[in-house]
N, C-alpha and C positions, 0 to 999 in steps of 0.2 A: 151509598150506605155506610154508616160508621161501623168500625170494628167492634165486635162484642167485647166487653171488659173481661179481663182474665179472671180466672177463678183464683181462689185463695192460694193455691199451691203455685200456680203459674206466676201470680203477682209477687209472692214472696221469693220465688226463684229468680225473678227478674231483678228484684232489689238486691239479692245476694250476689248476683253476677255484677251489678253496678258497684256494689261495695268492694268486691274482690278486685275489679278493674281499677277502682279509685285507689285502693290500698297499694296495688302493684305500682301504679303511677307515682303515688306519693313516696313509696319506698325507694323507687328508682331515683326520684328527685332528691330525697334525703341522702342517698348513697352518693349521688353526684355532688351535692353540696358538701358532704363530709370529706369527700376526696378533694374538693376545692379548698375547704378549710385547712385540711392537712397540708396541702401544697402552699397555701398562703402562710400558715404558721411556719412552715419550713423556710419559706422565703423571708419571713419576718425574723426568724432566728438567725438566718444568714446575714440579713441586713443589720441586725443588732450586733452580731459579731464583727461585721465590717465596720460599723460605727465605732465599736470599741477599738478595733485595730487602727482606725483613722485617728481616734482620740489619742491613743498611745503614740502614734507617729507624730501627731501635732505637738504633744508634750516634748517628745524627743527633739523635734525641730526647734521648739521654743528654747529648750535647754541648750541646743546647738547655737542658736543666735546669741544667747547670753554668753556662752563660752567664746563665741566669735568676737563679741564685744570685749571680753576680758583679754583675749589673745591680741586683738588689735591694740588695746591700751598698752599691753606689755611690749608689743612690737614698736609702737610709737615711742614708749619710754626708753627702750633699748636704742632706737635710732637717734633719739635726742641726746642720750648719754654719749654714744659713740661719736655723734656729730660734734658735740661740744669738745670732746677729746681731740678730734681731728682739727677743729678750728683753733683750739688752744696750741696745739703743736705747730700749726701753720703760722700762727701769730708769733710764737717764740722763734721759729726758724727765720721768718722774715725780719723780725726785730734784730737778730744778730747780723743777718746779711745787710740790712739797711745801715746798721751802725758802722760796719766795715766799709761799705761803699761811700757813706757820707764822710767818714774819716779820711779816706783816700782822696776824695775831691777837695776836702778842706785843706789837707796837707799841700796839695798841688797849688791851690789858690793862695795859701799863705807862704809858699816858698819854703816850707819846712820839710825835713826828713822825719821819718817815724822815730828815729833815735832822738832827734832834737825835741820833738813834741812830747815824748814820754808816752807811757801807757794810756790807751784810750779809756780804760776802766776808771781812771782818776778824774775824768771829765764828766760833768753833769751839764747837759745841754740846756737846762732850764735856768741855770744861774752861773755867774762868773766864778772862777776859782778863788778861794779865799786868799786875801792879801797876806795873811800870816804865813803862808807857805813860803813866800819869798823866793829869790834866786832866779836863775835863768829859766828853770822849768816853769815857774809861775808866769814869767813874762811870755814864754812861748805858748802856754795854755791860754792866757788872756788874748794873745794875738790870734790863736787858732779858733777860739770860741765863735766869733761872728761868722767865720767861714763855715763852721759846722752848722750853725743855724740857717745860713743861706743855702748851703748845699742840700739840706734836707727838703727845701722847697723847690729845688730844681726838678723839672720834669725829666723822667727817664733815669733818675739817679739809680734806681734798682731795676734792671731789665728782667722782669719776671712777668708771667701771665697774670692777668687780673683774676682775683679770686674773691669769693664772698664768704664772710664769716657772720655769725649770728649770735645775738643774745636771745634767750628764751624767757618768757614771762607769762604769768597767769594772774587773774583776779578772781578771788572768791566772793560769791554773792550770797546774801541771805535776804529773803523776801525781795529780791530784785535789786538790793543795794550792796555796793562793794563793802566788804568788811576787812579784806586783807589783800596784799599784792606781793608777789615774789618776782624778782628779776635775777636770772642766773647768767653770768658772763663767761665767755670762753677764755678765762684767765685763771691761773692757779690761785688757790687759797693763800699761798705764801705772799701774794701781792699785798694782802692785808696783814697777815700774821708775821711776815718777815720782810718788811719793805726794803731793808738794806740789800737783800739779794737781787732786787730788781732795779733799783735806782730810778732812772727815767726811761726804761725800756718801753716797748710798745704795750706790753701787758699793763704796766703801771699807768701809763698815760691814758689807755683806754678806760681803766677803772676810774681815774680822776674825772675824765670827761663824763662818764655815765653817772657818777655821783653828783656832779654839777647839774647835769640834765635832769636827774631825778629830783634834786632840790628845787629847780625852777618849775618842773611839772607839778610838784606838790603845792608849791606856792600859788601857782596859777589856778588851781582848783580849790583853794581854800583849806589845804591840809598841810600848811607849812610846819605845824607843830606835831604832825603825825610821827610816831616813833619809827625809826629806821634801824634795823639790826643787821649787821653783817653775819653771814652764816656760811659754813663750809657745806657745799652741796656736792657730795661725791668728790671732794678735793678741789672743787672750783668755787670761786667767789660768788656768793649770792647775797642779795639784799631782800629782807623781809620788811614789809611796811604794814603797820596796823592802821586801818582806815575806819574802823567801826565807830570811833569816837569823834570823827570829823564830819562836818556838814559840807559835803562836796558841792561845789558850784558848777561843776561840769564833768566831763568824762575824763577820769584819770588815765584810762587806756589811751585815749586820743592824745592827751597831753604828753604822756611818756613816749608814744610813737613819734610825735612831733620832735621831741628832744633827741631821739635816736636819729631821726632824719637829718637834723642839723649837724649831728656828729658826722654822719655819712657825708655831708656836704662840706664841712669845715675842717675836719681833721686832716691837715696836710700830711702828717706823718703816716697816716693810713694810706693815703693816696700815693705817697712816695714808695710805700711798701707794696703797692699793687693790691690793696685790700679794700673791700667795700663792706660796710657794716649794716646789718639789717636786724630786725627784731621779729621773732615768731611768737605769736600769742597762742597759748595752749590751754586746754582744760586743766583745772587745778590738780585733778587726779593723775595727770601725766608726770608731774614733778614728784620727786622722791617724797615719801611720807615723813612726817615730822620726826619720828624716832630715828631716822637715818641721818638727821642733820646734827651738826655740832655748832653750838653757839660760840661766839667769839669770847 
């Protein structure tokens, strides 16, 4: 038997109970969802704050990397400057020591005393003494000169440890093409400005050899007419070369490196002094800015 349908009161009461139960369930679900939303918003706010902190830390790290690059550049610049100073001092010291050692050997080979030969400063090992000087002093100098030249080529004339010295260089590029080059030597600016102070010492001869090698290198790459300007780079001799108006036929960097390598192999006076010459190629920003340079 089917149940009798409820009356109006009972039917409405049943619906009210259903409604109340449904409202209670939905209210509980809404409260649960609102709690979940509050928690999610709280986590989102924390996440946004964390993202902001991470972004700030990233910016600081980026600034730190830039500062690190700047500091590295300055450290390299300082190391190059002090290294050139050390190399220049070594070249000067070895030059004086070599000159004395060669003079002693030449005197022994020529059978002359230091008094008979006269002062070493009066001799230029690249040319004979002038005939106009006359007298026994000139005769002794002429007699001594070939022994000086020979003594400089003798192995072990200067008993010193082998040491490396370096020229530094850079090539500036624009759109991938060389526009300028600088070569800084470990020799004092006075080699160019006051050549009489140096005569034919190692500093002067190194400068002559580099000038010759630079000329050959520029010729080989089709830049024989490129302007070359001597400049004082923190008191050291530097050469600036303008390449923008030249149509280069090859790598000027390779050509100059080859020229320095030949000096390394052929400069008997450097070998006699226990010195090896190298070239270090640097970024242009490492070398001193133009406002710190002084034209000849």
